[in-house]
Backbone as a chain_set.jsonl record, in Angstrom:
{"seq": "MGQDNEVPREVLVAAAAGAVAIAGRVTVASAAVAMSGIRFGLRLPVVGSLGRRGVDRLAVGGEQVLDALPDVIDRMRGLVAVVVSAIVAELDLTTLVRDNVDLNEVAAGLDIEAILDRVDLDAVIRDRVDLDAAVANVDLDAVAGGIDIDAIAARIDVDAILDRVDLIGLANEIIEGVDLPDIIREASTSVTSDVMTDVRSTSERADDVVAGIVGRMLRRAPEEPADE", "coords": {"N": [[45.587, 17.681, 1.501], [44.127, 17.786, 4.769], [41.124, 16.579, 6.38], [40.401, 18.549, 8.154], [40.909, 20.951, 6.94], [39.105, 21.058, 4.926], [36.602, 22.686, 3.131], [33.296, 23.212, 4.195], [30.406, 21.922, 2.49], [28.057, 23.475, 2.424], [29.081, 25.99, 2.827], [30.521, 26.405, 0.493], [28.396, 26.433, -1.337], [26.989, 28.7, -0.487], [28.968, 30.59, -0.95], [29.183, 30.452, -3.732], [26.645, 31.37, -4.505], [26.807, 33.932, -3.449], [28.875, 34.952, -5.004], [27.706, 35.035, -7.544], [25.73, 36.946, -7.077], [27.317, 39.201, -6.407], [28.751, 39.539, -8.787], [26.699, 40.263, -10.502], [25.895, 42.717, -9.351], [28.27, 44.198, -9.612], [28.506, 44.31, -12.394], [26.24, 45.834, -13.099], [26.827, 48.204, -11.724], [29.222, 48.954, -12.984], [28.349, 49.414, -15.594], [26.679, 51.593, -15.146], [28.526, 53.557, -14.269], [30.095, 53.768, -16.589], [28.216, 54.775, -18.454], [27.701, 57.266, -17.322], [30.242, 58.477, -17.572], [30.52, 58.575, -20.367], [28.419, 60.302, -21.108], [29.343, 62.689, -19.911], [31.783, 63.094, -21.268], [30.964, 63.557, -23.903], [29.953, 66.077, -23.743], [32.094, 67.803, -23.698], [33.955, 70.19, -25.654], [36.345, 69.56, -27.11], [36.679, 66.846, -26.846], [34.336, 65.915, -27.824], [33.841, 65.242, -30.653], [35.678, 63.172, -31.038], [34.784, 61.552, -29.04], [32.304, 60.841, -29.958], [32.944, 59.146, -32.058], [34.11, 57.125, -30.633], [31.895, 56.339, -29.21], [30.349, 55.342, -31.27], [31.852, 53.099, -31.967], [31.691, 51.717, -29.593], [28.968, 51.289, -29.647], [28.716, 49.476, -31.704], [30.049, 47.308, -30.59], [28.372, 46.993, -28.413], [25.999, 46.185, -29.631], [26.78, 43.69, -30.506], [27.118, 42.493, -28.067], [24.465, 42.59, -27.163], [23.304, 40.893, -29.013], [24.403, 38.513, -28.229], [23.364, 38.335, -25.754], [20.877, 36.869, -25.091], [21.799, 34.185, -25.095], [23.642, 34.318, -23.037], [21.951, 34.918, -20.929], [20.429, 32.562, -20.805], [22.439, 30.808, -20.003], [23.046, 31.883, -17.533], [20.661, 31.412, -16.224], [20.734, 28.621, -16.117], [22.932, 28.358, -14.42], [21.95, 29.573, -12.107], [19.87, 27.776, -11.548], [21.351, 25.479, -10.935], [22.729, 26.363, -8.66], [20.587, 26.942, -6.91], [19.431, 24.381, -6.695], [21.525, 23.05, -5.422], [21.551, 24.444, -3.006], [18.984, 23.832, -1.988], [19.27, 21.094, -1.675], [20.862, 20.972, 0.54], [19.307, 21.862, 2.578], [17.035, 21.38, 5.321], [14.062, 20.876, 4.486], [11.643, 20.151, 5.645], [11.821, 20.942, 8.36], [12.27, 23.641, 7.878], [9.861, 24.475, 6.646], [8.045, 23.828, 8.692], [8.846, 25.568, 10.733], [8.61, 28.096, 9.653], [6.36, 28.468, 8.098], [2.923, 29.183, 8.146], [0.888, 26.784, 8.569], [-1.802, 26.46, 9.172], [-2.964, 28.753, 8.116], [-2.401, 28.328, 5.443], [-3.914, 25.985, 5.016], [-6.434, 27.048, 5.467], [-6.853, 28.457, 3.177], [-7.351, 26.563, 1.278], [-9.452, 24.917, -1.077], [-11.446, 22.726, -0.024], [-13.725, 21.346, -0.877], [-13.433, 21.319, -3.664], [-11.137, 19.768, -3.835], [-12.04, 17.31, -2.798], [-13.911, 16.7, -4.75], [-12.288, 15.896, -6.794], [-11.246, 13.567, -5.945], [-11.385, 10.07, -6.067], [-13.396, 8.613, -4.139], [-14.673, 6.162, -3.888], [-12.848, 4.354, -5.019], [-10.738, 4.748, -3.243], [-11.8, 3.787, -0.809], [-12.402, 1.157, -1.574], [-9.883, 0.092, -2.266], [-8.149, 0.66, -0.148], [-9.306, 0.465, 2.365], [-9.993, -1.806, 4.923], [-12.74, -3.375, 5.032], [-13.866, -5.588, 6.314], [-12.404, -5.757, 8.71], [-13.139, -3.3, 9.774], [-15.916, -3.616, 10.151], [-15.841, -5.703, 11.971], [-15.094, -4.445, 14.293], [-17.305, -3.11, 15.065], [-19.948, -2.683, 17.321], [-22.617, -4.339, 16.935], [-24.887, -4.995, 18.407], [-25.15, -2.819, 20.149], [-25.57, -0.828, 18.27], [-27.979, -1.697, 17.093], [-29.571, -1.535, 19.362], [-29.862, 1.171, 19.636], [-31.622, 1.887, 17.71], [-34.766, 3.067, 16.828], [-37.287, 1.194, 16.282], [-40.062, 1.425, 16.149], [-40.406, 4.115, 15.443], [-39.256, 4.09, 12.93], [-40.974, 2.3, 11.606], [-43.297, 3.796, 11.725], [-42.838, 5.705, 9.854], [-43.034, 4.428, 7.489], [-44.732, 4.089, 4.485], [-47.229, 2.169, 4.134], [-49.414, 1.829, 2.442], [-48.464, 2.862, 0.039], [-46.513, 0.975, -0.499], [-48.082, -1.35, -0.828], [-49.489, -0.554, -3.063], [-47.616, -0.868, -4.995], [-47.332, -3.545, -5.188], [-48.125, -6.441, -6.987], [-50.858, -7.823, -6.369], [-52.798, -9.475, -7.52], [-51.336, -10.912, -9.414], [-49.624, -12.191, -7.615], [-51.462, -13.74, -6.171], [-52.39, -15.417, -8.207], [-50.053, -16.805, -8.746], [-49.719, -18.185, -6.345], [-52.007, -19.768, -6.35], [-51.525, -21.333, -8.578], [-49.586, -22.966, -7.575], [-50.924, -24.622, -5.88], [-52.631, -27.692, -5.358], [-55.609, -27.831, -6.214], [-57.714, -29.641, -7.088], [-57.091, -32.032, -5.677], [-57.305, -31.161, -3.042], [-60.035, -30.452, -2.955], [-61.187, -32.934, -3.467], [-60.357, -34.446, -1.213], [-61.587, -32.926, 0.767], [-64.296, -33.202, 0.07], [-64.672, -35.946, 0.433], [-64.262, -36.166, 3.189], [-66.335, -34.534, 4.158], [-68.592, -35.924, 3.196], [-68.356, -38.365, 4.565], [-68.632, -37.48, 7.22], [-71.238, -36.483, 7.091], [-72.769, -38.825, 6.55], [-72.27, -40.26, 8.877], [-73.521, -38.594, 10.743], [-76.14, -38.805, 9.808], [-76.698, -41.55, 10.257], [-76.506, -41.64, 13.036], [-78.556, -39.902, 13.751], [-80.784, -41.265, 12.707], [-80.76, -43.595, 14.246], [-81.288, -42.508, 16.779], [-83.818, -41.524, 16.278], [-85.242, -43.899, 15.801], [-85.118, -45.047, 18.343], [-86.624, -43.214, 19.795], [-89.178, -43.498, 18.595], [-89.677, -46.205, 19.156], [-89.836, -46.071, 21.925], [-92.103, -44.483, 22.287], [-94.104, -46.115, 21.143], [-93.922, -48.334, 22.844], [-94.775, -47.25, 25.286], [-97.393, -46.679, 24.607], [-98.411, -49.251, 24.225], [-98.036, -50.217, 26.672], [-95.677, -51.528, 27.31], [-92.844, -52.872, 28.911], [-89.921, -50.935, 29.273], [-87.061, -51.614, 27.256], [-83.989, -52.941, 28.375], [-80.905, -51.36, 27.905], [-78.6, -52.768, 25.684], [-75.679, -54.421, 26.792], [-72.486, -53.223, 26.047]], "CA": [[44.946, 18.457, 2.571], [43.359, 16.955, 5.677], [39.695, 16.875, 6.464], [40.183, 19.747, 8.959], [40.984, 22.12, 6.065], [38.091, 20.945, 3.874], [35.529, 23.676, 3.283], [31.975, 22.563, 4.171], [29.675, 22.083, 1.231], [27.109, 24.579, 2.495], [29.844, 27.234, 2.673], [30.79, 26.546, -0.938], [27.15, 26.827, -2.005], [26.728, 30.092, -0.153], [29.966, 31.412, -1.638], [28.817, 30.52, -5.148], [25.499, 32.267, -4.631], [27.282, 35.294, -3.227], [29.665, 35.384, -6.158], [26.768, 35.391, -8.609], [25.09, 38.212, -6.724], [28.311, 40.274, -6.512], [29.031, 39.761, -10.207], [25.585, 41.016, -11.059], [25.935, 44.097, -8.869], [29.431, 44.859, -10.223], [28.188, 44.579, -13.797], [25.297, 46.955, -13.152], [27.533, 49.417, -11.296], [30.176, 49.325, -14.031], [27.594, 49.985, -16.708], [26.2, 52.919, -14.749], [29.681, 54.467, -14.294], [30.481, 53.987, -17.983], [27.234, 55.657, -19.077], [27.914, 58.624, -16.802], [31.462, 59.005, -18.189], [30.266, 58.864, -21.785], [27.61, 61.523, -21.184], [30.191, 63.823, -19.553], [32.779, 63.313, -22.313], [30.332, 64.104, -25.1], [29.665, 67.496, -23.534], [33.329, 68.578, -23.841], [34.13, 70.58, -27.064], [37.457, 68.883, -27.779], [36.493, 65.387, -26.806], [33.022, 65.554, -28.353], [33.879, 64.505, -31.922], [36.344, 61.887, -30.814], [33.926, 60.729, -28.186], [31.213, 60.242, -30.741], [33.499, 57.996, -32.77], [34.233, 56.038, -29.656], [30.547, 55.849, -28.9], [29.907, 54.496, -32.385], [32.521, 51.804, -31.838], [31.071, 51.028, -28.448], [27.621, 50.857, -30.037], [28.862, 48.23, -32.462], [30.332, 46.247, -29.616], [27.173, 46.769, -27.607], [25.05, 45.379, -30.408], [27.254, 42.306, -30.464], [26.789, 41.975, -26.735], [23.015, 42.379, -27.108], [22.987, 39.688, -29.782], [24.803, 37.333, -27.442], [22.75, 38.398, -24.423], [19.956, 35.755, -24.785], [22.55, 32.979, -24.741], [24.208, 34.545, -21.704], [20.854, 34.811, -19.959], [20.113, 31.136, -20.646], [23.489, 30.189, -19.199], [22.88, 32.357, -16.16], [19.526, 30.674, -15.653], [21.222, 27.291, -15.771], [23.781, 28.478, -13.238], [21.067, 29.828, -10.96], [19.168, 26.529, -11.233], [22.303, 24.587, -10.258], [22.985, 26.9, -7.321], [19.381, 26.749, -6.091], [19.304, 22.948, -6.41], [22.523, 22.705, -4.41], [21.106, 25.007, -1.726], [17.832, 23.059, -1.514], [19.739, 19.773, -1.247], [21.497, 21.091, 1.848], [18.346, 22.373, 3.553], [16.007, 20.507, 5.891], [12.848, 21.587, 4.088], [10.561, 19.871, 6.597], [11.989, 21.858, 9.496], [12.12, 25.005, 7.376], [8.432, 24.746, 6.47], [7.375, 23.775, 9.99], [9.21, 26.709, 11.57], [8.43, 29.393, 9.002], [5.117, 28.536, 7.325], [1.694, 29.035, 8.924], [0.135, 25.742, 7.866], [-3.236, 26.701, 9.36], [-3.373, 29.755, 7.134], [-2.377, 27.663, 4.131], [-5.071, 25.085, 4.95], [-7.655, 27.853, 5.382], [-7.026, 28.912, 1.805], [-7.603, 25.434, 0.377], [-10.838, 24.61, -1.429], [-11.584, 21.305, 0.3], [-14.774, 20.764, -1.724], [-12.857, 21.051, -4.987], [-10.209, 18.64, -3.695], [-12.828, 16.085, -2.651], [-14.543, 16.398, -6.036], [-11.295, 15.28, -7.676], [-10.796, 12.312, -5.336], [-12.265, 8.921, -6.288], [-13.554, 8.041, -2.801], [-15.022, 4.742, -4.013], [-11.6, 3.607, -5.22], [-9.953, 4.823, -2.002], [-12.391, 2.863, 0.167], [-12.295, -0.213, -2.077], [-8.499, -0.377, -2.345], [-7.329, 0.972, 1.022], [-10.013, 0.259, 3.633], [-10.329, -3.199, 5.229], [-14.112, -3.284, 5.521], [-14.119, -6.679, 7.261], [-11.85, -5.354, 10.008], [-13.946, -2.192, 10.294], [-17.191, -4.157, 10.639], [-15.568, -6.54, 13.144], [-14.957, -3.58, 15.464], [-18.584, -2.442, 15.324], [-20.839, -3.366, 18.262], [-23.911, -4.332, 16.257], [-25.955, -4.992, 19.409], [-25.325, -1.439, 20.603], [-26.169, -0.076, 17.164], [-29.385, -2.1, 16.985], [-30.282, -1.031, 20.531], [-30.135, 2.592, 19.475], [-32.564, 2.102, 16.607], [-36.174, 3.126, 17.229], [-38.019, 0.454, 15.246], [-41.413, 1.979, 16.032], [-40.331, 5.363, 14.68], [-39.005, 3.735, 11.529], [-42.203, 1.714, 11.058], [-44.298, 4.855, 11.583], [-42.515, 6.499, 8.665], [-43.217, 3.601, 6.297], [-46.022, 4.251, 3.823], [-47.647, 0.811, 3.775], [-50.301, 1.905, 1.278], [-47.631, 3.021, -1.16], [-45.87, -0.317, -0.756], [-49.091, -2.263, -1.371], [-49.828, -0.119, -4.413], [-46.569, -1.329, -5.907], [-47.335, -5.006, -5.19], [-49.105, -7.054, -7.884], [-51.541, -8.812, -5.538], [-53.468, -10.452, -8.383], [-50.303, -11.803, -9.922], [-49.151, -13.008, -6.504], [-52.499, -14.728, -5.879], [-52.383, -16.42, -9.276], [-48.867, -17.642, -8.57], [-49.981, -19.083, -5.216], [-53.027, -20.739, -6.761], [-50.9, -22.286, -9.491], [-48.792, -23.907, -6.807], [-51.8, -25.408, -5.005], [-53.355, -28.765, -6.05], [-57.001, -27.653, -5.79], [-58.553, -30.847, -7.224], [-56.819, -32.972, -4.59], [-57.881, -30.601, -1.81], [-61.504, -30.566, -3.034], [-61.544, -34.345, -3.352], [-60.22, -34.85, 0.186], [-62.608, -32.236, 1.558], [-65.603, -33.805, -0.228], [-64.72, -37.26, 1.092], [-64.409, -35.946, 4.634], [-67.692, -34.019, 4.417], [-69.563, -37.005, 2.96], [-68.252, -39.313, 5.68], [-69.23, -36.864, 8.416], [-72.699, -36.401, 6.901], [-73.338, -40.162, 6.698], [-72.234, -40.606, 10.308], [-74.589, -37.839, 11.411], [-77.446, -39.364, 9.407], [-76.895, -42.81, 10.967], [-76.773, -41.353, 14.453], [-79.902, -39.306, 13.862], [-81.776, -42.323, 12.459], [-80.814, -44.478, 15.411], [-81.992, -41.816, 17.861], [-85.248, -41.458, 15.918], [-85.812, -45.236, 16.04], [-85.285, -45.233, 19.792], [-87.765, -42.39, 20.246], [-90.425, -44.128, 18.123], [-89.885, -47.447, 19.924], [-90.271, -45.693, 23.269], [-93.508, -44.031, 22.234], [-94.953, -47.294, 20.905], [-93.907, -49.156, 24.051], [-95.639, -46.647, 26.308], [-98.782, -46.842, 24.184], [-98.787, -50.656, 24.42], [-97.704, -50.529, 28.057], [-94.564, -52.478, 27.355], [-91.739, -52.453, 29.783], [-88.782, -50.453, 28.449], [-85.967, -52.576, 27.095], [-82.694, -52.548, 28.949], [-79.898, -51.184, 26.839], [-77.669, -53.902, 25.567], [-74.307, -54.141, 27.254], [-71.484, -53.211, 24.958]], "C": [[44.131, 17.533, 3.447], [41.915, 17.362, 5.698], [39.434, 18.141, 7.257], [40.177, 20.994, 8.1], [39.926, 22.1, 4.969], [36.956, 21.927, 4.152], [34.187, 22.962, 3.234], [31.226, 22.877, 2.889], [28.73, 23.272, 1.275], [27.804, 25.923, 2.356], [30.157, 27.485, 1.204], [29.551, 27.0, -1.694], [26.849, 28.285, -1.741], [27.701, 31.017, -0.869], [29.639, 31.558, -3.116], [27.651, 31.463, -5.362], [25.925, 33.712, -4.428], [28.078, 35.824, -4.398], [28.774, 35.797, -7.313], [26.133, 36.736, -8.325], [26.059, 39.378, -6.879], [28.621, 40.588, -7.971], [27.92, 40.566, -10.859], [25.626, 42.469, -10.638], [27.103, 44.87, -9.486], [29.149, 45.216, -11.674], [27.269, 45.779, -13.928], [25.991, 48.254, -12.778], [28.507, 49.895, -12.367], [29.468, 49.962, -15.211], [27.107, 51.386, -16.371], [27.33, 53.94, -14.789], [30.091, 54.787, -15.73], [29.518, 54.941, -18.675], [27.419, 57.09, -18.596], [29.153, 59.256, -17.431], [31.258, 59.375, -19.636], [29.463, 60.151, -21.921], [28.474, 62.766, -20.896], [31.187, 64.136, -20.665], [32.182, 63.939, -23.559], [30.035, 65.592, -24.952], [30.913, 68.385, -23.717], [33.563, 68.915, -25.314], [35.213, 69.78, -27.769], [37.203, 67.387, -27.898], [35.221, 64.965, -27.523], [33.079, 64.731, -29.614], [34.553, 63.155, -31.772], [35.478, 60.958, -29.973], [32.812, 60.071, -28.967], [31.712, 59.041, -31.542], [33.643, 56.801, -31.814], [32.886, 55.446, -29.291], [30.049, 54.944, -30.01], [30.548, 53.114, -32.296], [31.93, 50.997, -30.668], [29.671, 50.518, -28.793], [27.677, 49.554, -30.815], [29.143, 47.074, -31.517], [29.132, 45.94, -28.74], [26.133, 45.937, -28.328], [25.465, 43.915, -30.417], [26.94, 41.665, -29.108], [25.302, 41.684, -26.626], [22.608, 41.141, -27.89], [23.313, 38.426, -28.987], [24.098, 37.263, -26.095], [21.763, 37.264, -24.148], [20.681, 34.477, -24.385], [23.163, 33.111, -23.352], [23.137, 34.383, -20.632], [20.485, 33.349, -19.724], [21.159, 30.44, -19.786], [23.384, 30.617, -17.737], [21.719, 31.637, -15.475], [19.957, 29.27, -15.25], [22.081, 27.313, -14.529], [22.944, 28.702, -11.988], [20.339, 28.558, -10.552], [20.078, 25.56, -10.494], [22.549, 25.049, -8.837], [21.795, 26.664, -6.405], [19.2, 25.28, -5.736], [20.292, 22.517, -5.337], [22.123, 23.229, -3.037], [19.969, 24.181, -1.139], [18.266, 21.696, -1.005], [20.354, 19.814, 0.141], [20.53, 21.529, 2.939], [17.437, 21.263, 4.06], [14.664, 21.189, 5.655], [11.707, 21.356, 5.059], [10.633, 20.817, 7.788], [11.778, 23.3, 9.064], [10.653, 25.384, 7.227], [7.719, 24.785, 7.81], [7.636, 25.026, 10.828], [8.837, 28.051, 10.961], [7.119, 29.546, 8.245], [3.934, 28.312, 8.256], [0.788, 28.05, 8.177], [-1.365, 25.927, 8.029], [-3.751, 27.716, 8.349], [-3.389, 29.167, 5.729], [-3.599, 26.767, 3.965], [-6.366, 25.866, 4.819], [-7.912, 28.341, 3.961], [-7.304, 27.808, 0.808], [-9.095, 25.258, 0.138], [-11.039, 23.103, -1.247], [-12.624, 20.634, -0.596], [-14.223, 20.421, -3.107], [-11.895, 19.873, -4.936], [-10.974, 17.326, -3.613], [-13.503, 15.695, -3.958], [-13.573, 15.686, -6.978], [-10.797, 13.939, -7.15], [-11.831, 11.223, -5.599], [-12.402, 8.178, -4.953], [-13.906, 6.561, -2.867], [-13.757, 3.895, -4.172], [-10.748, 3.612, -3.955], [-10.475, 3.814, -0.987], [-12.197, 1.415, -0.279], [-10.869, -0.745, -1.975], [-7.732, -0.235, -1.039], [-7.999, 0.686, 2.356], [-10.359, -1.217, 3.78], [-11.718, -3.195, 5.872], [-14.428, -4.386, 6.519], [-13.602, -6.318, 8.65], [-12.667, -4.224, 10.617], [-15.26, -2.698, 10.872], [-16.978, -4.997, 11.889], [-15.455, -5.712, 14.419], [-16.25, -2.863, 15.827], [-19.426, -3.3, 16.266], [-22.255, -3.303, 17.687], [-25.066, -4.33, 17.249], [-26.22, -3.572, 19.903], [-25.975, -0.592, 19.518], [-27.649, -0.397, 17.039], [-30.191, -1.58, 18.169], [-30.617, 0.441, 20.431], [-31.107, 2.909, 18.361], [-33.993, 2.053, 17.135], [-37.002, 2.483, 16.11], [-39.411, 1.039, 15.042], [-41.406, 3.26, 15.205], [-40.091, 5.084, 13.203], [-40.269, 3.183, 10.881], [-43.261, 2.782, 10.834], [-44.059, 5.686, 10.331], [-42.702, 5.712, 7.374], [-44.628, 3.788, 5.755], [-46.456, 2.875, 3.297], [-48.532, 0.827, 2.534], [-49.494, 2.042, -0.013], [-46.931, 1.716, -1.516], [-46.855, -1.291, -1.39], [-49.489, -1.875, -2.784], [-48.804, -0.616, -5.434], [-46.513, -2.851, -5.999], [-48.445, -5.511, -6.111], [-49.795, -8.187, -7.121], [-52.21, -9.885, -6.385], [-52.448, -11.441, -8.938], [-49.766, -12.72, -8.838], [-50.16, -14.101, -6.169], [-52.525, -15.823, -6.942], [-51.191, -17.361, -9.137], [-49.063, -18.638, -7.433], [-50.964, -20.176, -5.617], [-52.425, -21.784, -7.689], [-50.063, -23.316, -8.748], [-49.611, -24.792, -5.888], [-52.551, -26.443, -5.845], [-54.807, -28.724, -5.582], [-57.842, -28.917, -5.974], [-58.338, -31.836, -6.089], [-57.421, -32.475, -3.287], [-59.393, -30.759, -1.804], [-61.937, -32.015, -2.851], [-61.447, -34.803, -1.904], [-61.288, -34.195, 1.053], [-63.975, -32.854, 1.333], [-65.74, -35.148, 0.463], [-64.949, -37.108, 2.581], [-65.808, -35.467, 4.974], [-68.724, -35.122, 4.252], [-69.551, -38.002, 4.1], [-68.897, -38.754, 6.934], [-70.743, -36.8, 8.298], [-73.345, -37.762, 7.1], [-73.34, -40.591, 8.16], [-73.34, -39.889, 11.057], [-75.962, -38.408, 11.068], [-77.716, -40.658, 10.15], [-77.239, -42.549, 12.436], [-78.172, -40.794, 14.641], [-80.986, -40.364, 13.66], [-81.894, -43.243, 13.66], [-81.562, -43.816, 16.565], [-83.492, -41.723, 17.56], [-85.935, -42.809, 16.143], [-86.048, -45.459, 17.524], [-86.479, -44.445, 20.308], [-89.088, -43.039, 19.845], [-90.726, -45.397, 18.913], [-90.361, -47.137, 21.331], [-91.719, -45.269, 23.293], [-94.458, -45.23, 22.058], [-95.015, -48.165, 22.146], [-94.782, -48.575, 25.131], [-97.107, -46.816, 25.921], [-99.251, -48.276, 24.425], [-98.475, -51.13, 25.829], [-96.637, -51.615, 28.142], [-93.479, -51.935, 28.303], [-90.578, -52.002, 28.889], [-87.657, -51.477, 28.41], [-84.681, -52.016, 27.718], [-81.681, -52.371, 27.811], [-78.916, -52.329, 26.84], [-76.284, -53.482, 26.032], [-73.342, -54.215, 26.08], [-70.279, -53.996, 25.389]], "O": [[43.507, 16.596, 2.948], [41.527, 18.37, 5.105], [38.387, 18.767, 7.088], [39.538, 21.987, 8.447], [39.856, 23.029, 4.163], [36.423, 21.988, 5.26], [33.953, 22.174, 2.318], [31.386, 23.94, 2.289], [28.604, 24.002, 0.292], [27.225, 26.881, 1.844], [30.073, 28.615, 0.722], [29.635, 27.846, -2.584], [26.493, 29.027, -2.656], [27.322, 32.09, -1.337], [29.792, 32.635, -3.692], [27.661, 32.267, -6.294], [25.469, 34.609, -5.137], [27.975, 37.0, -4.75], [29.046, 36.789, -7.989], [26.007, 37.573, -9.22], [25.691, 40.425, -7.412], [28.741, 41.752, -8.351], [28.18, 41.449, -11.676], [25.419, 43.362, -11.46], [26.963, 46.04, -9.842], [29.51, 46.3, -12.133], [27.492, 46.646, -14.772], [25.783, 49.283, -13.42], [28.611, 51.093, -12.63], [29.949, 50.951, -15.765], [27.125, 52.271, -17.226], [27.143, 55.056, -15.274], [30.398, 55.935, -16.052], [29.954, 55.827, -19.409], [27.306, 58.027, -19.385], [29.131, 60.433, -17.789], [31.775, 60.396, -20.09], [29.785, 60.999, -22.753], [28.338, 63.782, -21.577], [31.417, 65.304, -20.978], [32.825, 64.766, -24.205], [29.882, 66.291, -25.954], [30.782, 69.599, -23.873], [33.398, 68.04, -26.164], [35.023, 69.361, -28.911], [37.481, 66.765, -28.923], [35.038, 63.781, -27.804], [32.471, 63.664, -29.694], [34.087, 62.14, -32.29], [35.452, 59.745, -30.176], [32.419, 58.934, -28.705], [31.004, 58.045, -31.69], [33.341, 55.656, -32.15], [32.743, 54.24, -29.092], [29.416, 53.918, -29.757], [29.893, 52.095, -32.516], [31.709, 49.789, -30.755], [29.237, 49.472, -28.311], [26.847, 48.661, -30.643], [28.551, 46.0, -31.631], [28.894, 44.79, -28.369], [25.469, 45.092, -27.728], [24.626, 43.016, -30.347], [26.562, 40.498, -29.008], [24.907, 40.659, -26.069], [21.689, 40.423, -27.497], [22.608, 37.42, -29.059], [24.21, 36.269, -25.376], [21.795, 36.719, -23.045], [20.257, 33.77, -23.471], [23.204, 32.149, -22.585], [23.373, 33.796, -19.576], [20.255, 32.939, -18.587], [20.832, 29.597, -18.95], [23.603, 29.819, -16.826], [21.794, 31.298, -14.294], [19.593, 28.783, -14.179], [21.993, 26.423, -13.683], [23.192, 28.1, -10.943], [20.197, 28.277, -9.362], [19.652, 24.897, -9.548], [22.578, 24.239, -7.91], [21.96, 26.238, -5.262], [18.854, 24.959, -4.599], [19.959, 21.727, -4.453], [22.325, 22.557, -2.026], [19.973, 23.863, 0.051], [17.715, 21.187, -0.03], [20.369, 18.804, 0.844], [20.902, 21.564, 4.112], [17.11, 20.327, 3.329], [14.184, 21.963, 6.483], [10.89, 22.249, 5.283], [9.633, 21.42, 8.176], [11.18, 24.092, 9.793], [10.242, 26.474, 7.627], [6.889, 25.662, 8.051], [6.752, 25.491, 11.547], [8.755, 29.048, 11.678], [6.795, 30.645, 7.794], [3.93, 27.376, 9.055], [0.031, 28.429, 7.283], [-2.129, 25.589, 7.124], [-4.839, 27.558, 7.794], [-4.274, 29.467, 4.927], [-4.246, 26.776, 2.918], [-7.296, 25.421, 4.146], [-9.054, 28.607, 3.586], [-7.474, 28.075, -0.381], [-9.902, 25.432, 1.05], [-10.836, 22.314, -2.171], [-12.436, 19.496, -1.027], [-14.515, 19.357, -3.652], [-11.833, 19.073, -5.869], [-10.615, 16.348, -4.268], [-13.655, 14.51, -4.253], [-14.002, 14.95, -7.867], [-10.023, 13.252, -7.818], [-13.023, 11.433, -5.377], [-11.646, 7.251, -4.661], [-13.489, 5.785, -2.007], [-13.617, 2.849, -3.538], [-10.111, 2.611, -3.626], [-9.701, 3.077, -0.377], [-11.868, 0.549, 0.532], [-10.667, -1.91, -1.633], [-6.749, -0.947, -0.834], [-7.325, 0.665, 3.386], [-10.945, -1.815, 2.878], [-11.857, -3.034, 7.085], [-15.173, -4.159, 7.472], [-14.283, -6.547, 9.649], [-12.87, -4.185, 11.831], [-15.677, -2.269, 11.948], [-17.831, -5.011, 12.776], [-15.695, -6.226, 15.512], [-16.288, -2.096, 16.789], [-19.598, -4.497, 16.038], [-22.993, -2.345, 17.919], [-26.11, -3.737, 16.98], [-27.372, -3.167, 20.058], [-26.822, 0.255, 19.802], [-28.478, 0.502, 16.898], [-31.358, -1.221, 18.015], [-31.557, 0.91, 21.072], [-31.388, 4.077, 18.094], [-34.377, 1.1, 17.813], [-37.367, 3.135, 15.131], [-39.889, 1.141, 13.912], [-42.284, 3.473, 14.369], [-40.649, 5.754, 12.335], [-40.604, 3.543, 9.753], [-44.034, 2.705, 9.88], [-44.987, 6.303, 9.808], [-42.548, 6.263, 6.284], [-45.605, 3.658, 6.493], [-46.107, 2.473, 2.186], [-48.423, -0.048, 1.676], [-49.807, 1.415, -1.025], [-46.774, 1.388, -2.692], [-46.527, -1.975, -2.36], [-49.789, -2.736, -3.611], [-49.122, -0.762, -6.615], [-45.743, -3.397, -6.79], [-49.583, -5.051, -6.018], [-49.39, -9.347, -7.203], [-52.199, -11.062, -6.026], [-52.671, -12.652, -8.932], [-49.481, -13.89, -9.096], [-49.782, -15.245, -5.914], [-52.663, -17.004, -6.625], [-51.304, -18.562, -9.38], [-48.637, -19.789, -7.527], [-50.79, -21.346, -5.277], [-52.759, -22.966, -7.609], [-49.857, -24.424, -9.245], [-49.051, -25.632, -5.185], [-53.054, -26.118, -6.92], [-55.203, -29.467, -4.684], [-58.627, -29.244, -5.083], [-59.299, -32.419, -5.588], [-57.978, -33.255, -2.515], [-59.98, -31.147, -0.794], [-62.924, -32.296, -2.172], [-62.35, -35.476, -1.408], [-61.83, -34.824, 1.962], [-64.743, -33.02, 2.281], [-66.794, -35.463, 1.015], [-65.743, -37.842, 3.17], [-66.407, -35.921, 5.949], [-69.634, -35.248, 5.071], [-70.606, -38.441, 4.557], [-69.622, -39.46, 7.634], [-71.457, -37.032, 9.274], [-74.38, -37.851, 7.76], [-74.295, -41.21, 8.63], [-74.017, -40.479, 11.899], [-76.841, -38.487, 11.926], [-78.829, -40.87, 10.63], [-78.147, -43.163, 12.995], [-78.883, -41.167, 15.574], [-81.996, -40.359, 14.364], [-82.996, -43.628, 14.049], [-82.364, -44.455, 17.247], [-84.325, -41.828, 18.46], [-87.07, -42.861, 16.616], [-87.079, -46.008, 17.912], [-87.247, -44.926, 21.142], [-90.012, -43.123, 20.654], [-91.869, -45.645, 19.295], [-91.198, -47.857, 21.875], [-92.475, -45.636, 24.192], [-95.477, -45.335, 22.74], [-96.081, -48.691, 22.467], [-95.47, -49.317, 25.832], [-97.961, -47.061, 26.773], [-100.406, -48.48, 24.8], [-98.632, -52.31, 26.142], [-96.723, -52.516, 28.977], [-93.264, -50.732, 28.446], [-90.297, -52.628, 27.867], [-87.348, -52.121, 29.413], [-84.348, -50.836, 27.607], [-81.639, -53.169, 26.875], [-78.467, -52.788, 27.89], [-75.789, -52.395, 25.735], [-73.382, -55.127, 25.254], [-69.316, -54.116, 24.631]]}, "num_chains": 1, "name": "protein.A"}
């Protein structure tokens, strides 16, 4: 047979599904007709006794059918699963969902909070987000320009911060790093030198004053200062 006579796969799938449906309806209809005929036959005087024997035989056969029914049902389920899988394989589910499902309504029924609670956001950010690239696209100057430093400083509790600082321990640490004996020694040397210079200068000025007074008392001419 050529390709022109080949039956499309979707037609075969539809035919199989239709055959299953028709078989089910025929079985139900046949059972209904049989039950109606049996009820009518049992009401007839002549056929009643014979009918009951036939019913007993049918009951035995029916019990056998009922015993085999679970296995038949399992096989029917397998057949239905095969048919449904074949149908789904032939369908464009994306287009089917897009054209027939109200995604907004579906999304409105989702518990987003519960979904987020089950998502490890830290792992998502760590494994999937390029933080270096994200930071590289941030205008830090613009961000810093939008920060009100004064407002932030006004909200800082300086007293609370100082209460948490060990000032005594900090002072002791600073003192331990300072060579106090060397500082005191240098300071003492500097002070002593300055004091001796002041004493010499004061003594020289006092000598000049006394010499001037004595010279005036003795009517001596004042001495010319020596040229340096």
